[in-house]
Steps between C-alpha positions, in 0.01 A plus 500: 500500500649303201720194584818447300619140464883465483613201316865531578507612858872459572596679173264778553636562864861486371415759219280709746217501250233539778661693798351363822612371827610142461692434818375522860727497802233578755168332561229604736187302609233767494645826353180709587560484873717723699635220720672195349550318831205266451561444116871410558443278813576133454315292766606145571132386455514603129755306311332552181547885526866447572540286185312755291725775616804297432363447147422866449859592611654257243650259750372204292628633169805316354778696342655186347838611641717333770683654779872520455705244697860557411694751301852489353670817399845612369616833610841674405614755767788718355673761729575839342861510417569831330425863592504826304434865589275658241608858576775688344597775280268555200267222625760240424496193732817423691696172447356185645675300767456203737227547769668446835348180660572624855304821467120564516382631169375822674842573615656459149213706345487779746862555623642843417844652554587658840565871472818620664502851370274777371727660252823592694329470837554174675201336667416151647750539792325205681632274229847677481535437875376155478772416235749670723412303811518178308860582380592579860371166606689320241821676610429433870476118423881487449711568803787622275291755306337621827827553665629711210187721531423487139131610581620855580696517181200412299293762676770773392496361145122474449355749749155631537550858421343778696315746252528882518196640681516797272488305175160496335571177321537315851134595597404122504743446805505844648137628480351218722605502869481124552706436185747772580549357854558151364749630248698680763508187718662279235704734298862429529423210732351241286585328167302581188476121387342586170796689375714185573232289340516696179879490497488122528213458239702709246791248524703650778646322802430542862855583586529779255609827669580304830840449640450123552865400572454127424124472560394597135394153390300457820325829452438433122342175580230674717401726205278225330350413826373863547367526144336153517335578824334820391396346157326230685338720758282716274391368161571754221459487129790334302651538152555880519651636170586861382188467277294367793635634818191373686579142405212253477275730713143457382365836616369726211498856624300605200217261564559482876478125507713193478545318160683164453470166346581137599504184285453125568540200287204331336469113448482535114857679502582875520384733757195701603553862580294661781504877520395720788419833326344692781609371850462766759694324770381312805349166446608324182252233387391317177275772382785745457628316202406449142634269231718655228431304177830402329719661761834356607754585776742230392699249710189320655566156627301204359162420665505264787332155474127493535318418826267206441245447781192276552251663730141468630254774415300653780173702456529862571364613829458856644313662786124525443506272190157359416482137560393256217221349699176694551438402863868569612573806711764743380748695710317796620804727546498608142158627370500533122141598498588825678722601221319774295719584198415768252416410143834663386707296760595228252776357720290435797209372285740246336637394841146446639407296180804279563436459875134416471470300180835358394689482816481112537631445141857595582787290621845588607831309451787541730828623321792599709733728318837654606498874559682717242395305193309532189265188478334382192280195475605254223200267531211405735312166483192423711343166580140500618291224685403324192863443408500750204818704452479849366775742382430839638585814285536861631174696515646795294640264222182543288406755230727791464226758584569688821137451619547125493812504715476405855796511728599578859851563654649512149732766345397735220717577201671823420381492142284737309213417743642498859179336630536183294607190699834356393492144349609245769666769714501289800474574867764726638605474872754785531812429702421757760473506865189470717596784742699818472585731779500862385681767697403861538483725199825669418340696217141582453397700189145563377438629149187718503315721260455870578216623282531860611863532419476259202797307614590148643697512821716244646451546872793354708306389808795305633868565403809305561742683743872467472509284799288247321156511670186678369361832605199707439543680185316817631740510807815444282396774248437755797834424667690541157312823436598626847858406428519694179353799665779487765755496213323770302298716733252714320566867463284744702202611290469862404217712632184430292398761260147370453234299677555198270821348357528285177603145553615290193395153654411340833730246661470122502652256756838383377405134513240573223678413168312618178432297191409718202317355180705495188437345160620159415779554224347459161146512636291810519218353710663256750627650820758382746606640845846651539663568839556861562635708801355777701729784619603516865350784707840602629734511200281407208714179425306205355384271781612139444314184604606319815393153389647257244153459344487858381870540447500264197766624268563811687859427607584395143345821361218320325135618493235273661170421330196324631221384274195716548262204549704371799352779722127475503268726695517278800897546494768253538703409807857353503680370812855383524578250778711211595346147486618190677400142466630145563514240225408136523874419563514751785693757322429862587434730217501884531430751222378852426194539289235747374131425557237691302144551636203743430510855625216678696385751240601851379670752715550876472850649534366866543729620222393824343649775298467886474386571849436820687605452877383766748780706667509743794395851424803746421624635837279268690 
C-alpha cells in the first residue's frame, strides 16, 4: 500500500481532495468483540483509563470560544393593520380596508354571507324567527308599546307566509315533514324579522306601515337597536357593492380556498404585505402566509417603537440529550440509539446529527412578543465570559445561492421562485385565537371523480333545510323526489310488446350534481369543470343544488366553474358550519365559514346510457 503525504491537511479536507472519514462521533474500546460492556466500563481503581477516555472524546480540547453571558437585542413588533380580499371578478383583488382589532383573523378571513333565500324560496327561518323575537322583546320593554299591541301589527305586516302544498317551487318547505310541520306552526303567528331587517337596512323606518298614533319616534328609535344587535351577533363580510355583492369575502369558489392579504408596518418605513394564497380554513398559522415583494395595501400606521431587552442566554435542553461529560448518565426515557432511519430519511438523519453531536452548542434567549404582530430583529449583540462583544447576523444573510440559505420559521416570497426565503421577512404571530368551537355541519359537499362516467360529481352529503339545521342529503333528495311524484304521478305503463325495453339512461340520486369538463376559453388543452344539471326522474326538470357551495352564481343566472386541478383522485370535501370563539377582551365572535379537507377517493354514480331493461312477457 502506498502512503500519500498531505502537506496542507485542512485545505485538502475543505476541498475534498481525498474523500475519507475525518470525524468520529462514536468510539468503542474493542470493536472486534460482540459485547462492549467490559470495554466501556470505567472502574474507580483505573483513573488513567478515565482520563484517556476523556481525551479520546475531546473533553480536553479547547475551542477558543467563550460561553455567552449576556445578550442585548432590539425587536420591532408591528401589528397588521390592513386587510384585503384577493378574490373578485376577473382575478382583480378587492379594495383594502382596516383590519378590525376586536376580531380574530380567522373570523375576518373565513366569514361568509348568511343565506336567506335560494332564488325566490326563503330559507333560514331560524334566523328570521330570532330577529322577530328580538323585535318583540324590544317592544315589550316599553309599557306603552306593549299596551298598544304593536307586536300583533308587525306580525300582520311582516308575516311568515304558508306556502302552497301543490306548488313545486315550495318543495324546500313542503316536501320534508319536519320542515312542513314547523312552517305550519309559525305561519301567521310569528314575525318574519328578516323582512323588517331588510326594510331598515334599506333606509326605511320601523314605524312605516304601522298606525303608531304618537309613538312613531319611539318605534323608529328601536330600529337601529335591532339592526345593530343582528350585525354584532354574527360576523359577516362588509363592503358589499354592485360589482362585489359578496363584499370582502375571501372565499374563491373557483379554487375552493380562501385568499387574502394583510399588511404591517416595517421599521425602515413603508409596509410589508403578507398574502395567504391557499388557506383552506380551520387553523390559521404563520406558514399560511408569504411575503408579496413590492406590495402595498395603503394606510398602514407607522411602526411602533422597538423593544430593547438585555437577557441571559441559557443552554438548550431536551429529553434524552447527551451530556457533555463522558461519565454522566443521560435520561433513559429517550433512546436515540433505538432510532433506525433509512438512508433516504434525511430529516431524521439531520435531527439525530444535531441531537447527538451539536446539541450542546446551542443557546436560547427569552423574547416575549405580543400576539398578533410581525416581529423583526433589528440587532443582536452577545457578550461572552471573556468580555468580548459580538454582533450576530442572521444565518440566511450570506451568499445569494439557495443552497447556502438556512432559515426556520421564516416566510417565503411570492416571486418567480416561491421556495426562496424573503429577505428579513420577520416572525409572524397571526392575530388569531387559540381555540374555536365549531358547530355541526350545515352543508357537507364532497367533489369526487367518477371514471366510469367520466364526470366529476358534487355529492351533497348534508344540505341546509329551510328551518336552518342540516339534514342528510340522501334523505332530503328522497323526500323531494317523493313529493314530486305525488304532484306528478306517473302514468300507467302500457302492456309490454317485447321481453326487453330500451332505456335512455339510468337514474342518479338528486343530491349528485354533475360537473362536466369544458375547455378554458382561448386554450385548446386546458380543461375546467362546469356545473351542469341532471333531469328529474318525474318531470325531467333540471335538478338544482341545495347547498350554497354548489349554487354559486345559480340565482344570478351565471355559470359556475371549478379549476380541474382542485379535484384530485382523492377528492375534495367542503363543509359549512358556524364557528364561535372568545377574544382576549371577552368578546364573543360568531361567524359562518367553509373548511376544505381531503376526500376519500373516487366514487361511482352508476350512470349509464342506452340500456335494455327486462320487462314482463306479453300477456304474462
